N, C-alpha and C positions, 0 to 999 in steps of 0.2 A: 610428549604432548600430542603428537600425531595419533598415537594409539588412543588417547582420551577422546580426540575428535572423532575417530572412527567408531567409538563406542556410543556416540550420540545416535539415538534412533530417530527415524523420520518424524515420528509423532510430535516431536517438540519443535520442528522447524516452523510450522505455521504460527505457533505461539511466539517464537523468537522474532518473526516478522512484525508481529503486533507490538512486542516489547521495544523493538527498534523504532517503530512508528511513534508510539507514545511512551515515553516523553522525548526520546533523543532526536528523532527526525523533526518533530515540531519545534523543539528548542533551537535546533540548528537553522530551521527555516525562519523562525522568529528573529533570531539574531541577524539574519541577512535581509530582513524586511521583505519577507515573502509576499505579503499583500501588495506591495508596490510592484515587485517583480512580476507577479501574476497579472496585475492590471496592465502592465506594459506588454507582456507577452501574449495575452489573450484579449487585448483591446476591450477591457471592461470599461463601462461608462464612468466609473469612479473607483478609487482605491478603497478596498474594504477596510473597515475599522478592525482592530485586533479582536475585540469581542465577537464580531460577526465572523471573522475568519476562524476563530476557535470553535464557534458553534458549528460552522460548516465541517470542520475536522472532527467534531464530536459525532456528527452524523455518519461520517466515514467509519469512525471507530466503532460506533454502535453496530453498524452493518457487519463489520469484520468480526466483532465479538459474537454476534448471532451466528455467523457462519462457523466460527470456532466451536461454539457450543454444539451446533448440529454435528460437526465433525467428531467431537469428543463423545457424543452419545453412542456412536457406533463407528469406530475408526476404519472399519473395512467397508461397510455399506455406504458410508458418507465420506469416503476418502476424497472425492472430487471437491468437497467443500474445503478441506484442508489444503489440497493442491491449488485450489482457486485463490487462496490467500497468497500462495507463492507467486501465482500469475499476477495478482494485483500488485504485490510488492515489486516484482520485476518491472511491470509497466510504470509504476511510480518512479523507480530508480532510473529507468530509461528516459523518462521525461526530463529529469534533471541533467542526465549525462548528455543527451542530444542537444538540449538548449545550451549547455556549457560549451559544447563544440561549436554550435552555430554562433554564439555570442563571443567566442574566444575568451571567455572568463567564467569562473566558477559560478554556477547558479546556487542560490541559497538551498542548502540541503544536499549538496553534492557528496559530502563525505558519507553520510548515512545512506545516500542513494547507492554508492558503491557497496556498502555493507548489505543493502537489500539484495543486490545482484549476487553477492557471495553466498548469502544464506539461501536464496532461491536456487542457485546452482548446486549448492550442497544438498538441498532437499531432493532435487531431481537426480543427482548422483546416487543418493541413498535409495530412491525408488527404483532406479535402474539396477542397482546392486541386489535389491530384494526381488527382482523380476516382477515388480508391481506396475511397471510403466507399459501401458498398451495404448493403442490408438483411441479406444473408447474413453479411457481415463483422460487422455490428453484433450480430446474434443469437449468432453463434459466439463473438465476443469477450466478450459478457456472460456466457455460460456459462463460459468459461475464467476470466474475472475473478472470478466467484463461486467457481469451483473453487480459485482462489488463496486464498480465505478458508476454504472448507470443508475442504480437505485438511489444512492446518496445524492448524485448530481440532480436527479429529478426532484427530490425533496428540497435540496438547496435552492433550486430555481423557483419552486413553489412558494417558499418562505422568504426568498431573497429580498423582495421589495419591502416586506414587513420589517425584516432585520435591518435594512438600510435606514428605515425611519426610526426604529428603536435604538440602533447603535450607529449614529451618523459618522 
C-alpha cells in the first residue's frame, strides 16, 4: 500500500483537498452544527441558517475550483495556484484543530481537518521530493492560499445582509 501512495503524483493533491472539502468536510461540519459553532467562536450577531452557510461555502468552493482550473491549465507555470489550495486546506484544518485544543472538545469538522493536514503535508513532501519546492513558490503559494480565503470572505460579507433576509 505504501508503494501505491508513493506513486500518487503531486498534481492530484489539490484536487484531493477539494474532494475532502466537498462533500466530506461540509457534511461533518453540518452534523456538528457548524453555523452555531461559528457564531459562538466568531461572535456573529446571529447564527446563520443552513442555506446561508451552504451558499457561503459554495463561494469558497467556486474560488477553489477557479484556482484548480488555473492550475490544471499549466501545472508548471501555475503551480502556486495548486499549492495555494494546499495552503488553504492547511489553514482550514488548523482552524478546527486549534479551536478543538482551546475548547478541549472536538470542533465540528475535526476529522476531515486532520485529513486536510495529512493531504497538505503529503503534497509538500511530494514537492520536496521532486525538487520543486523553493522560496518563490512558497511565498507565491501563501499569497494565493490567503487569497482563497480573502476573496470568498469579501463576497460573503458583501452579500451577507441580503442572505440573512432571504434565509433567516
